[in-house]
N, C-alpha and C positions, 0 to 999 in steps of 0.2 A: 503493500499499500503506500503510495506516494504521498508526500504532504504539501512541498512547495513546488513540484515540476510544472504543474499546471496553472500556478498563481502567477507567474512572471507577465508582465504586460508589455505587448510589443510596442504600445504608444510610448511608454517611458524609456523602453530601450532606445528607439528612434529619436526621442527627444534628448537624450544624453549624447548618442552618437553626434547628431547634428551640433550640440554645444561643445563637444570636446575636437572633433576632426575638421573644423572650419579653418584651422590654421596650422600651418607647418611648425612643429613642436621640437626645433633643435635643442639639445640639452643646455640649460642655463639661460636660455634667450627670454626676453618679455613676452613672446608668444607662447612659449611653454607655460611660462608663469601665469598667462590668463587661463590656460586650461587647468593649472592647479587650483586657480582661484574658483573655477566653476564647480570643480569636485568638492573643494572645500565648503562652499555655500551650500551645496546639495546634502552634505553629509551632516553638516550643523542643524540644517533643517529637519534631519531624521532624528536628531538628539544624540548623535555620537560626540564623544569628547576628542576633538579633533588638535592635533599637534603637527606643526609645520617645522621642520629643520632645515638647516643650510650647511652644506659641507663642501670643502675644496676637492675638485677633481681634476685631473688631466683628460681633458675633452678633445675631440677631434673630428671634423667632417670635411668633405671636399668643398673646395672653393672655386679655383680655375685650373684646367687641364688642357694640354692640347698634344697630338701624337701626329707627327708627319712621316710618312715613307720618303725617303730621299731618292735621288737618281732620276732617270728618265722613267716616266710613267708614274711618278710618286705623287704625293700630295697629302691632305690632311684626312685623317681617321678619327671619326666620333669616338670621344673616351671619356672616362669619369673616373675621379680619383676615389680614395676611401678613408674611412675614419682611421685616424692615428697613424696614418702613412706619413712618411717624411717628405720634406720638399725638395725639389731639384734646384730651387732658386729661380729667379725670373729668367735666366738665359737658358735654362735647360740643360738637358744632357744628351749628347749624341754617339751613338754606338751600334756595333753589328747586332743582329738579332739572330738567336737561335733557338730552336724548338725543344722543350724538356717535356712532352708529353703531358702526364697528370700532374706534374710538379713536385711528386714526392722525392725522397732521398734517393730511391732506387732509379729514379727517371734521370739522373744526372749521371750515371754510370757510362762512360765513354764520351761525355760532353764537356768540352772545355768552355765553361760559362764564365771565366774570370774576364772582368772587364767589360762584359757583354749583357745585352738585355735578354731576358728569356721569355718566350711565349709558351703559354700552358693552357690546358683544357680546362674549362669549368669554372666554377665560383672561386674567388679569393678566400683563401683560408689561412689561418695563421700557420699551419704547418708548412703551408708552401712558402710563405714568406722567410720563414727560418731555414727552410732547405735552399732557397735562393742565396740567401745571405751567406750560408755555409759553403756553397758553390762558387762563391766569389762573383755572383751577378751584380750589376749595378742598377738595374731596372727590371720591373716585371709588368708582362702584359698579360691579363687573363680573358680568355675568349669564352663568353657567356653563351646566352641563347639569342632569341630575337631581340631580347632586351638587356641593357646592362643593369646588374642589380648591385645596389648599395651594399658595401660590407665593412666591417671591423676586422683588420688583419693583425691587430696586436694579440699575442699569446698570453698577456698578463691579464688575470682575472682581477677586475677592479684597479684601483689607483696603485701604482708601482711603489715598491719599497727598494731601499739601497740594493738588497740582493737580485731583484729582479729588473730593476730599470734598464741595465744592459741589454735585455731582452726586448726592448721597444723597437718596433720596426726600423731598420736602418736603410732598406732598399726601397726606393720609390716605386709606386705601382699604381697602374690603372687598369680598367675593364674595357673590353671592347665588344661588339656584338659577335656572335658565332659565324656570322658570314663573313666579316672581316677577318676574323682569325683564320678562316679557312683559306681565303685569299692571299694572306700573308704566308701560310704555311705552303701554299701552292707556289708562291715565289721563292721560298726556301728551297724548293726541290730542284729549282733551275740554277740556284747559285746563291753568292753572298748578297745580302740587303742590309741597308742601314736605316735606322730610324732616329728621330729626334723626339725627346719628350720633354714637356714641362708640365709640371704639376706643382701647386703651391696650395695645399690644403691649409685650413685652419687647424692648429694644434697649440692649447695654452691650457693653463689653470683657471678654472671657472667654478664660481660657486653654483651649486645645484641644489634643488629642493628634494626633500623628503617629506611626504604626508603620511601621518599615522592617524587612524580613526579607531577609537575604542568602543566596543559596547560590552559591559561587563557580563559575566555569568551570574545565576542567582544562588548557585550551590559551590562553584569551584572558582579558585583564582586563575585556574588555567585557561589557555585560550588557543584558538585556531588562527593562524596566520594565514590571509586570503590576500595575495599580491598580483600586482601587474605594472608593468612600466607605462609612463604617459608620454615620453619623447618619442618621436616618430622620425622616419624618413617620408619627406613629402607630406601629403595630407594624412596618410597613414590612417584610413578608415578602419581597414582590418587589423592593421599592426600599428596601434593598438588600441583603436577608437573603440571597436566592439567590446573589447576584454575590460577597458574602463567602465564603459556603459553597464556591462554585466556586473562588475563589481557594485556600481551604485544601485542597480536593481536588486541584486541580491542583498545589499545593506539594508536597502527600504523594507524588503520583506522580514529579515530579521528583526529589524527595529520595531515593525509593527507586533512581533511576538516576543519582545524581549523578556516578558515574565515567565516565558517556557524554556528559556536558554539555561541549560545545566552550567555549560561553560561559556566564555566570552568569544567574541570574534574580534580580531584586529585586522582591519584593512589597510594595506600598505601600498602606497604609489611611488613608484620609483621614476628618478630621472637617471642619466647615464648609462642607460642600458645599451642603447645603439651606438652611442658616441664616445662611451667611456668603458666599454666591455665591463657592464655591470657594476658600475662604480657606485651608483647609490644603494642598492641591495647589500653590496660588499661593505661600504661604510656602516650601514646599520647593523649588519651581522657582526661587525667589530666593536662598535660603539656599545651596543646593548646585549653583549654576548651573554652575560649571566643570567639576564631576564629571560632570553630565549633558551637557553638551556634548561632553565629551571621550570618555566611555564608553558612553552609552546608545545601542544601536543601534536600539532601536524601543519605542514606548509602546503597549502594548495594554490598553485600559480594558474593564472589565466593568461593566454596570448594568442591572438589573431583566430578568433572564433566567428562562426555564423557566415562564411563565405559562400557564394554560388559555387555549386559542384561539390560542396565539402560533404560526400557523402560516406566517407570511410571514418569510423567511430572505433572499430577495433583495436588500432593503434594507440589509443591513448596511453601515455606513459605513467608507469608506476615504479614503486619499488616492490619487490619481493613480498615484504611484510604489509604492504597496502593494497597488493593487487586483488586479493578476495573481496575486499571491501568495494573497490573501484568496479569489480566485476559485478557485484549485487547492485550498485547503483545503476549501470547500464542496463542489466536485465530489467530492473524495476521500472524504469523511466521509459526506455525505447526498445525493450525486448532483445537487445543485442549482446553478443559475447564480448569480452574483452580479452584479447590475446595478451599475453605478458610480454610486454617491451620495457626492457629496463630503462629507467628515465636517464636522459643524457646530459650531459655536461653543457648546458645552455639554459635559456629561460630562467636566469636570475636563481639558479640553484646554488644559493651562497649558504647555505645553511647545514650543509652534510656534516662540517666539522663539529656542529653543536649536537649532532645525533638526532636531528629532527626528522621523522618519518615524511615523505613528500609524496604528493599524488597530482597526476595532471599537469598540463602545460597548455601546449597546442591540442587541443581535445578533438578536433575535426579536420581531416586532410582531404586532399583532393585524390582521386585514383591515381595509381602509379602510372608513370610512363617512363619510357627507356632513354629519354633524352640524357645528355651529360649533366645538364644543370638540375633536371628533375631528380635524377640519381642524388646528386649533392644535397639537394633541397630535403628528401628523404632521409640522407644520412646525418644531416643536422639534427633531425629528431630522433636519432637513435639507429636508424636503419633496420633492415631486416623484416619488415611487416608488408602489410598491403598498401599502404597508403604511399602518395608520392610527394609530399610536401604541401604548401600552402598557396598555391596558385602562381601562375605566370607573372602576374603584377606584384606579388611579394618583393619589398624593397625596390618599387620603381615609382615613377611618377603617376603610374596608372593605378595605385591604390587609393582608389576612391569609393564613394559610397554605392554606386551602381554595381560593385563587386560583392555586395552583401545581399543575401537571400533572407527575407523576413523570417520565413519558417525556420530556416536553420539557425538564424540567429536566436529565436526564441526557444528552440529545441537546446541549442547549447547552454543559453544562460539558465535555462530549467534545470539542466543536469547539475550545473554548479549550485544552484539553489537549494536542490535535494541533497547535494554532496555536504554543503556547509551546514544544513539544518541537522543532519544527522550527526555529524563531528560535534556540533555544539549541544545536542540534546540527548544522544544515547548515553546511557548510565555507564557503560564499559566501552573503552576504547577499542574500535574493531580491528586491530592489526595482530597479524601472525608472525610472531618472531620465530616460530620454528621454520617457516619458509625462508626467514633470512638466513638461519643457521644452514638449512639445506642448500641454499645457493652457495655460501661460503664453502661448504664441503665440495660442492661439485666443482667450483673454481680451483680450489686447492688441488683436487684430484686431476683436472685437466691440466694444470701447470705441471703437477707430478710426471704425467705421462710423457709430456713433452721434454721434461729434463733428464727423464730416465735415471741413470745412476749418477748423474752430475750433481744432483742436489735432492735432499730428502725432505719430502712435505708429508710423509705418511703419517707422522705424529698430529699434524695440522688437520689433516684429514679426519682423523680418528677423534680429536676433539670436538671438531664442528659436528661430526654425526652424533657424538654423545650428547652435544648441547640440543640439538634437535629432537632427540629422544625425550631428554629430560623436560624440554619446554613442553612436548606433546603429552607427556605423563603428568605433568604438573596439574594441580587442581585449583587453578586461579578462579574457576566459576564458583568455588566454595567460599572464597574471599569476599570481604567486604569491597565493594566496588572501587572506592577510593584506594585501598590497599593494591587492588589488583591492576587499576591503573598506573599506580606508582611504580610497580614491578615492570610492566610495559614499557613505560617511559624510561627506566633504569637500563632495561636491556637495549632499548634503541640508543641510549647514549654510549652504550659501550660498543655496539656492533657496527652502527652504521659509519662512523668514522673510519674504521679499518676496511669495511667492504667498499667504501666510496671514495676515501681520500688517501693520497700518499703523503701529503704533509702534516695531517693530524688535526685537531680540534682547533689550534689558533693560528692557522694560516690557510691559504687558498693555494689549490693546486692551479696549473697553468689551464688554459681554456683550450685543452685538447680533448681528443677523444678518451672517453672514460671506459674502463672495464672493471669487473669484479675483482676484489682484492688488488688494487692498482699497484701497491708496492711488491707483490710477489709476483707480477705478471712477467717480469724480467726472466724468470725461471724458464719460460718456454723458448727463450732466445739464447740459453747457454750453449746448446748445441751448436749454434754458429760461430761461436768464438773459439778460436784455436786454444787447446789446453796448454797451461804453463804462461800463457802471455798476461801481460799486465790487465789488459781488459777482462780477461778471464778471473783472475784472481780479485780485481775490483767489484766486479759482479757478485761473487760469490760473497764476499764479505757483507755487500749492502743486502744481499737476499738473507743472510744469517740475522742481520738486525731486524729486518722487516718481519722474519719470521717470528722471532722473539716478540715483536709488538703484536702480531696477529694471535699467536698462542697465549700471551699475557691476556688480551682481551677475552678469548673464548674461555679461558679459567676463570676470569674474573664473573663472566656472564654464568657459568656453570655454578659458581659459589652462591650468586644472587637467586638463581632458581631454586637451588637445593635448600638454601636458607628460608625458602618461603613455604608454609605449610597451611594447606586448607584445613578445615576442621574435620576430625575422624568421622 
């Protein structure tokens, strides 16, 4: 039985979307501030306790760019720069162009890119920028599809710190259409070509806003965090106007039923998502670390919902521990199954170090297509599913209100409303920590199989399996709800940081692809290192330390479970 799924107002959603997506919302600009003003007025009108913060962030976005093919038959090529890309200076840079395939480390084998520009296929990604820099390239050109998509190419999650500042992009980069990329690639088959690149993006320290709106629970001091970013590329009707409108409509529905909320809801609106690599949510995660760690039961993110053609719902991301709950939500609301797609390193997932369970982000997707950019869009959201990303207009000038389907918009907002309602009202937190332990065991076993006799993870596998069995056998249902919820939160705080982070609770991993037990993933690569070399011994030492971290977490979780006893 659903409670709020059918209560969403299409009229209110449309009103909020119009109020937010009528201006371009670059991070830290007056136009973005106007959108925050609108959100603040609405939430105060609903009766929320609203706080608006300001923080310093390194922000970047394109300003001016030009690309010219030199020589006979040459001329200008339409291009666009990237967020946090470096400048060439007004005089630009001229160099030979070489082709580097998909732009990964392996694609530079046999290619001398030193002092040259590299042409690669697909969207700009942080890993591509890092690979180009290591190969000695002095410029990057990324061939997109029919449209050039705005991107952030920094690998640093949030604002840099001294240890990561050197990883800021050092190679100027632009995107071009797939057709122009194919033409350049064809010319390369006939011989050497030179290009001239001028790109002067905006990159500076900027004050950006974060808006927090609280509605307290009636029985618990805990809360659910419901977040989305406000900053946009161009008008950003889908990304992220519909998400902000969804937050406001869900906020209204919960405020009307505030006396029924067992635990509270905290609505969070970020800046610096697109132009600062999640700078706003990272600042908030750092500044309010203890409060989040102690009180937040779940992070629900919303991004780019309600689009035309967005019929794929089964790929909505989750954690192993939140998947069954998400599955129940989709079954009860729209009668669809939710496949398990592990939540990816995107969408303001800045709270893994705190040990906070997470659910959803981009809820609905387009059907998969086989284009290079379509595959990249799907990969950004975790890959491996039926979905094909967020639409050809994603991160382009075409992300306008005509790309929104009112029925899909109401459907997606209704799913979020039902999700938040249950998380705020159910007596017991609906998370399956045995599933998390099972995932850890499976990941460790796969790394063990890949490493063979080069590294031993059998003890880690055994500990994780023992933990999964202990959680399954524990009689949490016999405990008072508050005590059972605290056990679930304690286990989350122990397991999520090792299953989702390499850096641990108080730092942030790079904005690169994530996998289970990321600190142990290198075990699968040991076979590719020559035994007895520096690289082999360095990797072994690092893996030994990481195994200690994971094993210590598993033992701590086991101790927490076995110390918990339900009534006889």
